[in-house]
C-alpha positions in Angstrom: 117.7 50.1 82.7 120.7 49.3 80.5 123.7 47.2 81.6 125.9 50.2 82.3 123.3 51.7 84.6 122.8 48.4 86.5 126.6 47.9 87.0 127.2 51.6 87.9 124.2 51.6 90.3 125.4 48.5 92.1 129.0 49.5 92.3 128.6 53.1 93.5 125.3 53.2 95.4 126.9 52.8 98.8 129.6 55.4 98.0 127.1 57.9 96.7 124.6 57.4 99.5 127.4 58.0 101.9 127.5 61.6 100.6 123.8 62.1 100.6 121.6 64.1 103.0 119.4 61.7 104.8 116.5 62.3 107.1 118.8 62.3 110.1 119.6 66.0 109.3 123.3 65.6 108.9 124.7 68.2 106.5 126.3 66.9 103.3 128.9 68.5 101.2 128.5 68.1 97.4 131.1 69.0 94.8 129.7 70.3 91.6 131.9 70.4 88.5 131.1 72.8 85.7 132.9 73.1 82.4 132.8 76.8 81.7 134.8 79.7 83.1 133.8 81.1 86.5 132.8 84.4 84.8 130.4 82.7 82.3 126.8 83.2 83.2 126.1 79.4 83.4 128.8 79.1 86.1 127.6 82.2 87.8 124.1 80.8 88.1 125.6 77.5 89.3 126.8 79.5 92.3 123.4 81.1 92.6 121.9 77.6 92.6 124.3 76.4 95.3 123.5 79.4 97.5 119.8 78.8 97.1 120.2 75.1 97.9 122.1 75.9 101.1 119.3 78.3 102.1 116.3 76.2 101.1 117.6 73.0 102.7 118.7 74.9 105.8 122.2 73.8 105.3 121.4 70.1 104.8 123.1 70.1 101.4 126.2 72.4 100.9 127.3 72.6 97.3 130.7 73.8 96.2 130.9 74.8 92.5 134.2 74.0 90.6 134.1 76.0 87.4 136.3 75.9 84.3 136.8 72.2 84.2 138.9 72.5 87.4 137.6 69.3 89.0 136.6 67.3 85.9 137.0 68.3 82.3 133.7 68.8 80.4 133.9 65.5 78.7 134.3 63.7 82.0 131.5 65.4 84.1 128.6 63.2 83.1 130.4 59.9 83.8 131.8 61.2 87.1 128.2 61.8 88.2 126.9 58.5 86.8 129.5 56.6 88.6 129.2 58.5 91.9 132.6 60.2 91.9 130.5 63.4 92.4 126.8 63.6 93.1 126.0 66.6 90.9 127.4 68.7 88.0 126.6 70.5 84.8 127.1 69.7 81.1 125.5 70.7 77.8 122.9 68.1 77.0 123.8 67.4 73.4 127.3 66.4 74.4 125.7 63.0 75.1 123.9 62.6 71.8 126.5 60.0 70.6 125.5 57.8 73.6 121.8 58.6 73.5 120.7 60.3 70.2 117.5 61.7 71.8 119.7 64.1 73.8 120.5 66.0 70.6 116.9 67.4 70.6 118.2 70.9 71.2 120.7 70.9 68.3 118.2 70.5 65.5 119.1 73.4 63.1 116.6 76.1 62.5 113.8 74.3 64.3 113.6 76.7 67.4 115.7 79.8 66.8 114.2 82.2 69.4 114.2 82.0 73.2 110.4 81.6 73.2 110.5 78.7 70.7 113.4 77.1 72.5 111.4 77.1 75.7 108.5 75.6 73.9 110.8 72.9 72.4 112.1 72.1 75.9 108.6 71.7 77.2 107.8 69.3 74.4 111.0 67.4 75.1 111.1 67.5 78.9 109.3 64.2 79.8 110.9 62.2 77.0 114.3 63.5 77.9 113.9 62.8 81.6 112.9 59.2 80.8 116.1 58.9 78.8 118.2 60.4 81.5 116.8 58.0 84.1 118.2 55.2 82.0 121.6 56.9 82.3 121.4 57.0 86.1 120.8 60.7 86.1 118.1 63.2 87.2 117.9 66.7 85.5 117.3 69.5 88.0 117.3 72.5 85.7 118.3 73.5 82.2 119.4 76.9 80.8 119.8 77.9 77.1 122.8 79.5 75.5 122.3 82.3 73.0 121.8 81.3 69.4 124.8 79.6 67.7 126.8 81.4 64.9 130.0 80.9 63.1 133.5 82.3 64.0 136.1 82.5 61.3 139.4 84.2 60.7 138.3 85.5 57.3 135.3 86.6 55.3 133.0 83.7 54.4 130.3 83.9 51.8 129.7 80.2 51.1 131.2 76.8 51.6 133.6 77.6 48.8 135.4 79.7 51.5 135.4 77.0 54.2 137.2 74.1 52.6 139.9 72.5 54.7 139.5 74.7 57.7 140.2 73.1 61.0 136.9 73.5 62.9 136.4 73.1 66.7 133.4 70.8 67.3 131.8 70.2 70.6 129.3 67.4 69.7 128.0 65.3 66.8 125.9 68.1 65.4 128.8 70.6 65.1 131.0 67.9 63.6 128.4 67.2 61.0 128.1 70.9 60.1 131.9 71.0 59.7 132.1 68.0 57.5 129.2 69.2 55.3 130.9 72.5 54.8 134.2 70.8 53.8 135.9 71.6 57.1 137.9 69.3 59.4 136.2 68.8 62.8 138.4 68.7 65.9 136.9 67.9 69.3 137.9 70.7 71.7 136.4 71.6 75.1 135.6 75.2 75.8 138.3 75.4 78.5 140.9 74.4 75.8 139.6 76.7 73.1 141.9 79.7 73.5 145.0 77.5 73.3 143.6 75.6 70.3 143.1 78.9 68.4 146.5 80.2 69.5 148.3 77.1 68.3 146.3 76.6 65.1 144.7 73.4 66.2 141.5 75.1 65.2 140.7 78.3 63.3 136.9 78.3 63.3 134.0 77.2 65.3 130.2 77.5 65.9 129.0 78.8 69.2 127.2 81.7 70.9 128.6 85.2 71.4 129.2 84.2 75.0 132.0 81.8 74.1 133.7 84.4 72.0 133.5 87.0 74.7 134.7 84.6 77.5 137.6 83.4 75.4 138.6 86.7 73.9 138.6 85.1 70.5 139.2 88.5 68.8 142.9 87.8 69.6 142.8 85.1 67.0 139.7 85.5 64.8 138.2 88.3 62.8 134.6 87.4 61.8 131.4 86.3 63.5 128.4 85.4 61.4 125.0 85.4 63.1 123.1 82.3 62.2 121.0 81.5 65.3 121.0 77.8 64.2 119.9 76.6 67.6 120.0 77.4 71.3 121.7 74.5 73.0 120.9 73.8 76.7 123.1 73.1 79.6 121.6 71.1 82.4 122.4 70.4 86.0 122.2 66.7 86.7 122.4 64.7 89.9 123.2 61.0 90.4 120.0 59.0 90.8 121.1 57.3 94.0 122.1 60.6 95.5 118.7 62.0 94.6 116.8 59.0 95.9 118.7 59.1 99.1 117.6 62.6 100.0 114.7 63.2 102.4 111.6 64.9 101.1 112.5 68.2 102.6 115.9 68.3 101.0 114.5 67.3 97.6 111.8 70.0 97.8 114.4 72.6 98.7 116.8 71.6 95.9 114.0 71.5 93.3 112.8 75.0 94.4 116.3 76.3 94.0 116.6 74.6 90.6 113.3 76.0 89.3 114.2 79.5 90.3 117.7 79.3 89.0 116.7 77.8 85.6 114.2 80.6 85.0 116.7 83.3 86.0 119.5 81.8 84.0 117.3 81.7 80.8 116.3 85.3 81.3 119.9 86.3 81.8 121.0 84.4 78.6 118.4 86.4 76.6 119.5 89.6 78.1 123.2 89.0 77.3 122.8 87.9 73.7 123.2 91.3 72.1 125.7 92.4 74.7 128.1 89.7 73.5 127.8 90.9 69.9 128.5 94.5 71.0 131.6 93.4 72.9 132.9 91.3 70.0 132.6 94.4 67.8 134.2 96.7 70.3 137.2 94.5 70.2 137.6 94.6 66.5 135.6 91.7 65.1 133.2 92.0 62.2 129.8 90.9 63.4 127.1 90.4 60.8 124.3 88.2 59.6 125.4 85.3 57.4 125.0 86.0 53.7 122.1 84.5 51.7 124.2 81.9 50.0 125.9 80.7 53.2 122.6 80.7 55.1 120.8 78.7 52.3 123.6 76.1 52.5 123.3 75.9 56.2 119.5 75.4 56.1 119.9 72.6 53.6 122.4 70.9 55.8 120.1 71.5 58.8 117.2 69.7 57.1 119.4 66.7 56.4 120.6 66.7 60.0 117.1 66.8 61.4 116.1 63.8 59.1 119.2 61.9 60.3 118.4 62.7 63.9 114.9 61.3 63.5 116.3 58.1 62.1 118.5 57.6 65.2 116.1 59.0 67.8 113.2 57.1 66.4 109.6 57.4 67.6 110.6 59.3 70.7 112.3 61.9 68.6 109.3 62.3 66.4 107.1 62.6 69.5 109.1 65.6 70.6 108.8 67.4 67.2 105.1 66.5 67.0 104.5 68.0 70.5 106.5 71.1 69.6 104.6 71.6 66.3 101.1 71.3 67.8 
């Protein structure tokens, strides 16, 4: 356990435990911040999860979802949970790769580009990742993948010759690296702020799934989407360790059952929606096409470099994940 965890655990344990469902049967109300719009499928399944928890714990834990960064902005959610300001919340895992490089396991370009392979990669990573999260005072309840990541631009792009100097919205270290390698200028922007950033010129390109483009109606500002399927990042619902440990066994079992069911349903919905989003982007006037051979070759070269760099920072535990995946 690192120093931050020790300090946070000591400072907030009593506050968190005060909001936890104990064996005495008292109902507890948990606020659950989420970063994405209420209409996004991740947020919708957050509500499904909350409903299931209420049912399976027989009302012992009552979760209220706060979507769209309305309670805490995306960048603040993890720390709010770690420090006991809220007991539970959701964030995409690789957002924490700067703090714990291992958590960038799902942003390794072109390693697992299908839903089946992404699920296999998560199975290979699960135990190692959970050990890392425990050191951050967190417990993962379920994860859910986004559709594959592609590039949004406001012009035709055939290679890095067309991307020089573009202001590029990044959401973690991997996307910032892609931007820099392609000669673009990375700008850290949360999903809730994306529409304003595009409208004001703070950014004019980004990498994400079709879901983000659909949610944010980016056809109002951008013209092209290039299918790359570089990776399928995962969001995860996490709970403060003291909050989890303070639950009685029945509440834990009910919450975990809700989590397992929700994670599976969310992943299935993500896969179902992937092509729907592309269709909607096209219906609203965007050009949606596969990345050209020159651009894709450049991206794959960058991806190989990024994976090598990740292994340097993640160390033996990172190699353990890839070895397990490649068995």
